[in-house]
N, C-alpha and C positions, 0 to 999 in steps of 0.2 A: 220311718226310721227313728230308732231310739238312741239319739246321739249321746245322752247321758250315760246309758249302759255301755255303749261302745267305748266312750272315753274312759270309763272306770276300768274296763277290761284291759285296754291298752296301757293306761297309766300304771296299773298293777304290774304288768309285765316289765315295763321300763323301770319301775321303782324297786320291785322285790322278786322279779322273775315269774310271777303268776298274778293273774287278775281274777276277781270273782264278783259277781253281782247276783242279787236275789231274785230279780224279775227280768231275765233275758227274754222270756216268753210269758205271755199273759196266763192267769189262772185258767181261763177258758181253754186256751190252746194246750196248756199242760194237761188238763183233764181229757181233752179229745185225743191227744197223743197217747196218754196212758191207756185209755179205753181201746184204742186201735192196737197198741202193742199187746195187750192182754188177749184181745180177740185173735190176733195172729198166733200168739203162743198156744192158746187152747185149740186152735185149728191145726196145730202141727207145722206152722209156717216159719219156725225158727230152728236154726241148726246150732250144734255145739261149736263153740269158737275154738280156734287153734292158735298155735304160735308159729312164727316163721313166715316165709314168703314163697309163693310158687311151689317149686319142687321140694323145698325144705319144710313146707307147711305140714303140721301135724297137730292132733289133739293131745294135750298133756294136762291131765287133771291135777298134777302136782304143781302146775304153774297157774292155770286159770280154769274156772268152772262155769263161765257164763254161756248163755245161748244168745245168738244174734240173728238179725235180719236186716238187710241193707235197705236204705231209704231211696225212693225214686220220686221225682217231682210229679210224674203223671199218675202215680199209683193211688193216691188218696188225698183228699183236700187238706187234711191236717199235716201230712208230710209236705205237701206243696207249700203251705203257709210257713212251716218251719224252715224249709230250704230257702224260701224267699227272704226270711229274716236273716239267715246266714249270708245270702247274697248281698243284702244291704250292709251287713257288717264288713264283708270282704271289700266292697266298694269303698266304704269309709276308711278301712285300714289301708288300702292301697293309696287313697288320696292323701292321707295324713302321714303315712309312714313309708311310702314308696316300697312296699314289700314285694310287689310283683306277683301276688297270689293269682292264679288263673284256673284253679280246679279245687274241688273238694269231694270228700266221700264221708258218709255218715251211716251208722247202723244203730238200730235198737239193740239194747243189751238188757238181759234179765239174769240176775244172780239169784238162785234159789238160796234159802237160808243155809248158812254154813259154807257157801262157796266163796271164792276169793280170786284175786289176780295178784300174783307175787310181784315184787319190786322189779320194774323194767323201765325202758325208755322206748318211745314210739317211733324212732327213726330206724329204718333198716340199714344195715351196713352196705348193702348192694344197691340201695335206692335212696337217694338223698332228697326226694321230692317233698316229703312231709316237712312243713315249716312250723306249723302251730297245731296244737291239740285243743279241741273244744269239747267239753262235756256239759250236757244239760240234763238235769234230773227231773223225773216225772212222778216221784213218789208223793203220796198223799199223807199229810199229817205225820211226818217223820219226826221221831223223838230221839234224844241222845241215847236212850236205852236200846233203841233199835240197832245201834252200831252201824256197820257198813260204811265207815268213813273212807273217803279218798285221802290218802296220806301222800303229801308232796315232799320232795327233798330238794328244795331250791338252794339250800345253804346248810350250815352246821346243824340247825334245829329243824326237825320235821314239822310240817304244818298239817293239821287234821281238819278236813272239811266234811260236814254232814251233808248227805245227799237229799236236801230238802227240795220239794217240787218247785220248778221254775228257776232254780239257781243254776248259774253257769260258771264254769271254771275254764280259764284260758291260759295256756303256757306254751313255751317253745318245745316242739316235739323232739328236738335233738339235744336238749340241754337239761330237762327236768325229769329226774327219775320219780316214779310214783308207784303206788300199789293200792288195791282195793281190799279192805278188811272184811271179814265175814260179817254178815248181817243176821238179825234175828227173824226177819221176814223178807219176802221177795223184794228185791231192790231193782228199780227200773230207771233206765237212762237212755239218752242218745249220746253216742260218742263218735268222734270223727276228727278229720284232719283237713286243714287248709294247706293247699299244695302249690308248688311251682313246678310245672312239667314242661 
C-alpha cells in the first residue's frame, strides 16, 4: 500500500477538489499496462467509446473520439496488479473518509492524434453511483509539446494536467467538469470510477 500517494490524492480533493500524484503505479507496471493496451488495440480488442447510458448510449465523434476496453482482474497479470492497487486505495479511502465505496469499473482508453473528449461530468443523471473518478496515464516520455492535457474545471480557473506515465488524477465524479484536449501522438490511459451501489 502506497499510503503517501493515497494521502496526496485525498488531500488534493479536500483542499482543491482534485488530487494528483506522479507515481500511483510503478514504472514497471506502467510499461506492462502500456504494452498490454497496445497489444489489445492492434489485435482489434478495443471498441469506439460512446456517450450516455444503456438505451441512450451512442457514439458521437463530436463529443469524444477514444477507443476503450474494460479491465478485468482475471484477464491479465498487469490488469490484476492495477486493480489490486485500486482496491488498496479504496480500502484506505473508506477507512479514512468513510466514503462507503463498494465497487469500481475501469477501462483502457486510447486517443489517436487529434481526437478529444469535450467538457463533461462523469455522473449520469439517472444513476448516482459514481462517486469519484480516477485516471492513470500510461504514456512514455510525454512532453508538453505532445499536448493531450486533461483540463479540470474545479473552480474559476481551469487546471491543465499533462498525461505523463504513472501519474494519477482523482476527483469527484459528480462535481468536477473536465475535458481531454487533442494530442500530437497516441495518448494512453486507464480511466474509471469508484462507486457506491
